[in-house]
Phi, psi and omega in degrees: 000136177281150178277156180253153178227133178297134176231157178301139179234128177252139172236187183304317184242351192238153165243121172266112186254134177308134182300137173229153178303326182296345178283348189302317184300307180293321181292330177299323177289315180303320186261018188281344182287119179303337179298336178295342183260012185297333180259339184250348179079178179087186179235159179299146178283146170286164176304321180295316179295321179292321175301315179298315178297316181295327175299314179296316182294317182285342175291335177096169182291142174289345178268115183296344179273354184242134177247129174264117181242123184224138179228151164263151179260120178250122175279109190303310184297329181261355179049048179219156175280143184233349183170198181220157165228153180211158175216131171253114185252129179213175182285152171216176181294344184242015183115181184301137178241135178243127170264122185246159176205163181208156171207137178236134180301149185308316182298340184253001181289155179081010181246009178079011183292314180298318179298312181296319179294316180295318177298316179298319179295313180298318178297317179298315179298320179297329178281355182242030173068016173289132184270319188227141175239133177229156173218151176246121188231132177301136185298340179265000184267083185296325181295316178293324176297321178294321177297313180300316178300314180297333178273005175089008178273151176233148181289149177247181176273357183276144178238150176218115178049048176080007179240152178277136176275125175256153192213147171208131170272127179238350181252189182279000000 
């Protein structure tokens, strides 16, 4: 399997920029609201902790068959970062499978940013021979379910660590 590399993705209002360690300072502010953790738990990362995490993420997966792809979401008109999207791409029985996720900071929620970013990400993955896209969403997280639906994913009967597995075939 060939490895994948995050590349800039443009949508109508957004630039999805490949994650860099230098994004940690601004992203620590974007992700600072504890309410963002209501479904996943934990506390917001400090800029130092986020830099450390971003170093690990940008170093890549220790498994050569798996690609860690991470982007920050930049709202072009406001020239600011608003969140992240990510895809972990690995092999499956039917071709490359991507597990995707997204988060948008509280001040930018309700503006369609997560939906636009997720759609852009799924379209980009489809142009790179990814066959299947999945997401794991807490059953009570209606906003994430709406984003997944808008990106063409549908819920399945499968569960993973208390979350519903959503699925979309995008390849042949």
